[in-house]
C-alpha positions, -999 to 999 in steps of 0.1 A, spaced: -336 -324 -436 -311 -337 -456 -301 -324 -488 -326 -344 -517 -303 -372 -536 -292 -371 -567 -310 -394 -592 -306 -433 -588 -300 -430 -550 -328 -446 -529 -351 -416 -517 -360 -421 -480 -384 -405 -459 -353 -381 -446 -338 -376 -479 -363 -377 -509 -355 -377 -548 -363 -349 -570 -386 -360 -600 -409 -338 -622 -434 -336 -605 -418 -323 -571 -401 -346 -544 -403 -385 -546 -398 -405 -512 -397 -442 -505 -404 -466 -475 -403 -497 -467 -428 -506 -434 -414 -529 -411 -447 -547 -400 -483 -546 -414 -499 -511 -412 -531 -509 -389 -562 -500 -413 -566 -465 -394 -530 -459 -398 -529 -465 -432 -557 -447 -441 -542 -415 -423 -507 -424 -445 -531 -419 -478 -545 -387 -461 -506 -373 -456 -499 -381 -490 -528 -360 -504 -524 -335 -479 -485 -327 -483 -479 -346 -519 -503 -347 -550 -519 -376 -535 -504 -404 -561 -494 -435 -543 -470 -462 -558 -457 -496 -550 -425 -507 -564 -417 -540 -577 -399 -545 -545 -430 -539 -525 -420 -503 -514 -442 -475 -509 -436 -446 -527 -449 -410 -522 -452 -386 -550 -453 -347 -558 -439 -332 -520 -420 -301 -518 -390 -289 -500 -413 -273 -473 -441 -304 -469 -416 -334 -472 -403 -333 -434 -442 -325 -427 -449 -358 -445 -423 -377 -425 -434 -361 -393 -467 -375 -399 -458 -408 -406 -440 -409 -373 -467 -397 -355 -489 -431 -370 -468 -451 -355 -454 -465 -393 -427 -481 -387 -399 -486 -412 -367 -496 -423 -341 -469 -434 -307 -477 -446 -301 -508 -466 -333 -525 -475 -341 -559 -462 -372 -575 -475 -394 -600 -457 -417 -621 -464 -447 -604 -467 -475 -629 -457 -483 -629 -418 -495 -660 -398 -487 -680 -429 -488 -718 -420 -459 -730 -446 -436 -701 -427 -403 -718 -414 -388 -687 -398 -403 -658 -387 -387 -630 -408 -404 -596 -393 -379 -603 -361 -349 -615 -383 -355 -588 -408 -360 -559 -378 -329 -577 -359 -306 -572 -393 -317 -535 -400 -303 -524 -364 -271 -545 -367 -266 -537 -405 -268 -493 -392 -248 -500 -359 -217 -512 -385 -219 -483 -403 -206 -495 -436 -201 -475 -466 -220 -496 -491 -236 -487 -527 -277 -473 -521 -287 -502 -546 -274 -531 -520 -304 -549 -508 -308 -579 -486 -336 -607 -489 -352 -630 -459 -372 -656 -472 -389 -673 -444 -399 -704 -466 -436 -690 -471 -462 -695 -497 -455 -660 -510 -418 -663 -510 -390 -636 -525 -375 -654 -552 -387 -628 -578 -366 -604 -559 -328 -602 -567 -306 -594 -535 -268 -589 -527 -275 -612 -502 -305 -633 -498 -312 -660 -463 -339 -688 -476 -350 -706 -445 -351 -746 -451 -363 -778 -432 -365 -800 -415 -395 -778 -395 -385 -786 -361 -348 -771 -367 -350 -752 -400 -318 -735 -409 -308 -704 -433 -295 -710 -469 -272 -683 -479 -273 -669 -513 -252 -642 -528 -264 -616 -560 -292 -620 -584 -328 -639 -579 -335 -671 -558 -334 -691 -586 -302 -678 -601 -280 -665 -567 -252 -686 -561 -253 -706 -531 -230 -707 -505 -246 -733 -475 -266 -733 -444 -260 -715 -411 -283 -716 -380 -308 -690 -372 -284 -675 -347 -257 -666 -368 -278 -650 -393 -271 -617 -382 -235 -618 -378 -230 -637 -412 -252 -609 -432 -230 -580 -416 -198 -598 -423 -211 -601 -459 -218 -568 -462 -183 -558 -448 -168 -579 -477 -188 -562 -500 -183 -526 -484 -141 -533 -486 -150 -534 -526 -161 -498 -526 -188 -476 -522 -203 -488 -554 -197 -526 -550 -221 -553 -556 -221 -588 -546 -226 -601 -582 -195 -578 -595 -174 -594 -568 -185 -629 -577 -180 -622 -612 -143 -611 -606 -131 -629 -573 -156 -659 -572 -170 -672 -539 -136 -670 -522 -140 -634 -517 -165 -642 -489 -149 -670 -477 -138 -660 -443 -169 -640 -437 -187 -674 -428 -161 -701 -420 -170 -702 -389 -208 -709 -393 -213 -725 -426 -222 -758 -435 -214 -767 -466 -249 -778 -489 -268 -781 -520 -287 -753 -534 -322 -753 -521 -348 -769 -544 -367 -743 -569 -400 -733 -564 -433 -725 -585 -435 -686 -587 -450 -668 -559 -486 -651 -571 -491 -621 -547 -526 -614 -560 -555 -632 -552 -571 -648 -518 -542 -662 -493 -558 -683 -465 -540 -678 -431 -540 -695 -393 -568 -683 -379 -591 -693 -411 -594 -656 -424 -579 -645 -454 -555 -623 -468 -564 -601 -498 -540 -597 -523 -548 -564 -546 -527 -549 -573 -519 -516 -581 -526 -510 -618 -493 -501 -637 -481 -500 -599 -501 -468 -587 -530 -453 -572 -549 -422 -558 -549 -420 -521 -585 -410 -528 -589 -445 -541 -568 -465 -513 -587 -451 -486 -620 -462 -502 -607 -499 -508 -594 -496 -472 -625 -490 -454 -643 -514 -480 -617 -540 -462 -623 -529 -428 -663 -533 -432 -654 -569 -443 -634 -577 -412 -597 -570 -420 -571 -555 -396 -541 -542 -414 -525 -537 -447 -492 -547 -460 -473 -535 -491 -457 -563 -509 -438 -573 -543 -449 -571 -575 -468 -542 -567 -493 -555 -546 -510 -542 -514 -523 -571 -489 -555 -566 -469 -552 -590 -442 -577 -603 -420 -609 -610 -440 -632 -640 -430 -650 -658 -459 -673 -654 -476 -668 -616 -467 -631 -619 -483 -647 -624 -520 -671 -598 -517 -639 -577 -508 -622 -589 -542 -652 -574 -561 -650 -542 -543 -616 -540 -550 -624 -545 -590 -650 -522 -587 -625 -494 -578 -600 -506 -607 -577 -529 -588 -562 -557 -602 -579 -587 -587 -572 -614 -611 -533 -632 -618 -545 -635 -657 -551 -596 -654 -534 -584 -688 -524 -549 -670 -501 -570 -648 -482 -579 -682 -476 -544 -686 -445 -524 -667 -449 -486 -673 -427 -458 -652 -445 -425 -646 -433 -407 -675 -438 -372 -685 -447 -349 -669 -442 -364 -635 -404 -373 -643 -384 -349 -657 -366 -372 -677 -396 -384 -694 -402 -377 -731 -438 -396 -734 -466 -401 -706 -460 -437 -703 -486 -446 -677 -513 -423 -696 -500 -445 -727 -506 -479 -708 -542 -474 -698 -548 -464 -736 -534 -492 -752 -544 -517 -729 -574 -531 -751 -551 -530 -781 -523 -544 -763 -546 -573 -752 -557 -580 -781 -522 -582 -797 -499 -596 -773 -498 -627 -754 -491 -626 -720 -458 -637 -707 -449 -663 -681 -412 -652 -672 -417 -613 -668 -431 -587 -686 -447 -586 -718 -445 -550 -723 -425 -521 -711 -435 -484 -716 -407 -461 -707 -406 -424 -709 -372 -424 -718 -345 -447 -726 -333 -453 -689 -358 -479 -681 -361 -476 -647 -392 -495 -638 -382 -524 -657 -344 -525 -667 -349 -564 -680 -357 -571 -712 -394 -575 -722 -413 -590 -754 -420 -554 -764 -408 -522 -752 -420 -489 -763 -396 -463 -751 -397 -421 -753 -370 -409 -774 -367 -369 -789 -374 -390 -827 -408 -403 -812 -417 -437 -793 -390 -459 -801 -398 -498 -808 -379 -520 -795 -386 -561 -796 -374 -584 -768 -349 -561 -752 -345 -535 -729 -355 -499 -731 -316 -487 -734 -316 -508 -766 -314 -493 -800 -350 -490 -814 -358 -512 -843 -381 -479 -856 -399 -450 -842 -435 -442 -842 -458 -411 -832 -470 -417 -800 -506 -411 -815 -502 -440 -838 -494 -469 -814 -527 -487 -813 -524 -493 -849 -486 -500 -844 -498 -527 -824 -517 -543 -851 -493 -541 -881 -465 -558 -856 -487 -584 -848 -497 -590 -884 -461 -587 -894 -451 -619 -868 -479 -639 -873 -497 -632 -839 -531 -640 -841 -556 -617 -817 -573 -630 -790 -613 -639 -795 
C-alpha cells in the first residue's frame, strides 16, 4: 500500500489520510451498489475501521478509523464486493438512475472519461475535478468543478455545454460540443491546466489569463453558444419517481455521518420494501433505489425512525459540522457532538438559509467541511469557541465563549439581532 498522503490530498482507497481517529479513505462508486454489496461494505467498515461512514458534500463515501494494517484489508474487501470506484481525478455524474428527464447517460460518459484521464497521466492538483451533468432532475449545479459538462437539448440530439470553474450558476461557459467529442475535450482542457503546474486550477487560469488560455483545446469541436439557463436547486432528499413506476428514496445523513450498523439496518428495511441498490449522492445523501409505492413512503418513515433526514426542511440540513475532536487531530472542540446538542437551540433562534448553510460548526479554523461563509460559524480555537457572523471559519471571530455556554449564546445572539424564536 502507498504511504499515507499529507493532509489536504484526496485520500483514495490506495492512499489513506491520517486523521485523529486513524486513517480515512474516500471512494466514489462509479455506479449504484447492490444492497448486499453495500451491507458488506458497511460490515468491512466496522471490521477494519471504527464503523463511522460519512457521505461528503460531493457525494463521496468516507470510512474512518482504519489502521496501516487494516486499510489494505478494507481495500481488498471493497474489491471482492465488486464495488467499482473512481480513482484519480474525481468525475461526478448524475446520481439518479432511470431519470426520465436525463438527456445523456452520464454513467457511461463518466466511465469513459475516467479511463481517458488515467491514460493521459497528467500531473494535476488533487483538488481538480470534473462534473458530467446529464440534465436530469437531480442535477449537479451545486457542485463546483474545474471542468463541467451539462447536457442540453433538443432531446433527439443533445449536446454538452462546456463550463470552467465554480458551480453551475457561476461557471464560465465556453460553448457546445458533441457527445462524441466529450472525452477528448475534457482531456485537452485538463492538459491546459496541467501545463500551468501541479497546483493549478481552472479558476486561477481564468482569473489571470481568461478563456483564451483554453481556446486551442477546443478549437476543433466547440460551437459558441449562450450560457445554459439557470435551474431551480436540486433537492436530493425526498422521493423521486423513476422510469419503471418505482421510486428512489433520498435520505440524508445527519451532519454527514452515520454508523455502519444504522446504515445496514436501513438497507435491510429498503430491501424489504423492494429497493435493489443504493448510491451516495451530493449534499450528504444516500439514494435507496427501486422501492415501489406505497412501500416507498413506509421506507422513508422507517429511515426517519432510525435518525436519518427524510424532509428537505429538516433543520439539521442547515448545519454543517466537521468531525472535530477527537476524530480530527486538528480539532479543538467536538464539532459534531456540539451540533447534535445545539440543534434545539439553533432551530429556535436561527432561520434556515436558502443559499447554503445557516450554521457551520468547525473544530478548527481550517473550515474543511464548509469553506464558504455561513450565517453563523462556531469555530474551535485555543481561546474557546469563536463566534463568526456571516463569515468563514478562517475569519477572525467577533468574540469567544466557552463551548458549554453555546446554547445560552444562541439566545443572546437572537435577542441582539432582533430574531424571533420559532414557535
